[in-house]
N, C-alpha and C positions, 0 to 999 in steps of 0.2 A: 068709707064703706068696707074696705079691705080690712081695716084695723077693727072695725065693729064686729067682724066675722072671726076676729082672732087669727088672721091669716098673715104670714110673712109675704114678701114679694116673691121669694123663691117658691113658696108653697102655692101661691095664686098662679104663678107662671106654669107650674106643673099642671094644674087643673085646667088652664086654658090653652096649654101646648105652646108655650114660649118661655123665654129666659126670665128669671127674676129681674135681671138688669133692664130688659125691655119693659116690664111693668114699672120700674122705677123711672125709666125715661118718659113713659106716658104721664105718669103722675108729676113729673117735673115739667111737663109740657115741652120737652125737647123732641119727642117724637109723637106722630099722629097715630091713633089706633086705626086698625083696618076695621072695615064694617063686620066682617065675620068675628073678629076678635071681640068687637062691642057687644055683639050678641052673646058670645060665650061669657063675658063678663056678667051680663044680666042674668044668664042662667046660673052661674056658680055663685053670685052674690045675692040671687033672688031679688033683684031691683026693679022687677016689673017693667022692663023695657027702657029704663033710664038712660043707660048708655047708648043704646040704639037711637034714641031720640036726640042725644047730644051729638051723635056722630056727624050729622050734616053741617051744623055750625062750626064745630071745632075742626073740621077738615077743610073749610074754606082757606085759600092761600093766595097770596100775591104773586107767587111764582107761576110760571107756565105749568100746567098740569104735569107734563111729561118730566119736568125737572124736580118737582116738589120733593119726591122721596130721596132723590140724590142730594138735595140741599139739606134735608134732615140728617142724613147720614153723615155729611161733611162736618156737621156740628158735634157729633160724637165720635168721629174717627180718630185713631191714634196716629196714622199717617195717611197722607193724601199724595199719590204720585200721578202726574199729569204729563201727557204729551200734547203739544199744541202745534199744529201744523202750519197755521196761518195767523192766529190772533193771540195776543197775551190773555191768559186765563182771567176769568172774571174776578177771582179773589185778589188778583194783583193789578187790577185795572185802576187808572186815575179817573176822576169824575169827567175830565174833559175827553179822554179817550173812550170812556163808555158812552158819553153823549153823542160822539161822533158816530159810533156803531149804530146806536139806536135811531139816529136821524137817517143814516143811509138805508137801514133795513125798512124803515117806514117813513118816507118824506113827508106824508100827509098827517102824521101824528101831531096832536097838539103840543105846544110847549109844556102845559101842565103835566100831560101824560108822560112826556119824556122826562121831565123833572122827577116824577114819581119813580120811574124805572131806574134812573141813576141813583136816587136816594136808596132804593132797595138793594142795588148792587154794592153800594158803599157799605150799607148795614152789614151785608155778607162778609165784606172784606175785614170788618172788625173781629171776625173769627180768630184771626191770626194775632190779635192783640191780647188775648186772654192768657192767664198763667197756665192753663191746661190746653192751650192751643194745639191743634195737630201739627206734626212736622210735615212741611210741604216741600216736595221735590218736583221740579218741572224741568222738562226738556222742551226747549223752544226751537222749532225749525228756524233756520237763519232768515227765511221769508218773514216771520213774525217781527223781526227787529228791523227789517229793510223797508216793508211796505209803509208809506206815510199815512197812517189813519188819521184823519182830522187835520192833516196838514203838518208842516215841518215843526211848528212850535209845540203842538199837541204830542207828536211823536217823541220830540226830544225830551219833554216833561215825563212822558210815560217810561221812557228807558232810564232816565235819571232816577226815578222812583224804584224801578227795579234794582238798580245798582245800589241804591242806598239801603234797600232791604237786605241785599246780599251782604254788604259791608257791615251791617248790624247783626249778621248771622241769625236772621230771622227766617230765611228761606235758602234752599239749594237750587241753583239754576244751572243748567247746562245748555249750550247751544249746539244744535246739529247743523254743522256747516254745509253749504251747497256741495263742497268738495267730497262729502260722504256718499253722494250719489243715491242710487236706489236703496232704500232701507224699509224696514217694517213699519207699518202705521201710517205710511205717508198719506193714505186715502181718508184718514179721519182723526178726529180728536178722541182721546182716551184718558179716563180719570180712574185710578185704582185706589181703593180704600181698605184699610185694615182696622180692626177693632180689638179691644181687650177681651171680649167674651163672645165674639161671634166670627164666622168664617169671613174672609175677604170678599169684596164685590167689585164689579167693573162697571163703569158708566160710559156708554158710547153716545156721542151726540152729532147730529147733523142738522141741516136747515129745518127749523120748525118741528123738530122731533128728537127724541132721546130715548135710550133704552138702559134700564138697570139690569145687569146680569148677575145672577148669583149661582148659576150652574157651575159646580166645581171644576169640570173639565174645561168649560169655555173660559172661565176666570184664569185657570192655569195657562191656557193658551195666550191670554192677554198679558199675563205677567211675564211669559217668555218673551213675547214680542217686545214688550217694554224694556226688558233686560238687554235686548239686542240693540235697540235704539240708544240706551244709555251708554252702552259700550262703544257705540260709533261716535257719540257726541263728544265734544271737547269737555275737558275737566272744568269744574266750577272756577278754578284758578285762571284758566285760560279763557273761559267764558266771560268773566267780569271785564276785563279790558276790551274785549270785543263789544260788548254791550255799551260800555262808556264811549268807545270810539264812534259807534253807530249813533249815539246820543249827539255827540259833538258834530258829526256829519249833518244830522237833521237840523240841529241848531244853526250851523252855518248856512244851511239851504234857505233859511228864513231872512238872511241879511239881504 
């Protein structure tokens, strides 16, 4: 419909008050349109409410509603920088580790529902396998590698998976040791994302809730806090043997 009107992505973006790249991401189905954006498409392209009618079905998601926008942004980000105070982040989880988390969060959930959630999380992890995958940097609090999620065998497998990704130079991981004491961000998880054609955003997550933040001053504060945490963490070179050692300790715990 855009091409029928003789409009480039950039020109349509100008008319509906967004970037041409965002138009392209909607056309490629990597981003969901917003409701007001759908209405503006209808107005500019004179489509008689076509996009407004499409909005409900195309915006259905398998993710928790509060996480949907963040998941979409991860798929188009240049870099993702995460601080994880308790758990290994979802993009790096093994199926067994993810299953243990889902079961503990909702013990009465059916096996089929749990299988669906694990499958969805593993689908997200494939984001790191693509040729244009984002650069992922993670600071793990030491508690995230010590707490035996799912038991010793599951935890050993999870940490071995992390170590393998590090050795393959696919991710950058630093461990914030207990000896670092009180540091910024200890109270919650943080994810920062940068993009080729848009300002950075921050995603803050807690139990059953999450918040995507794009206010420049707030994002700047989050970036500064993340820098402080990275500075206090062990280097990637020192973190790798610590993670491998913790994996061995968990493995020995199952003997």
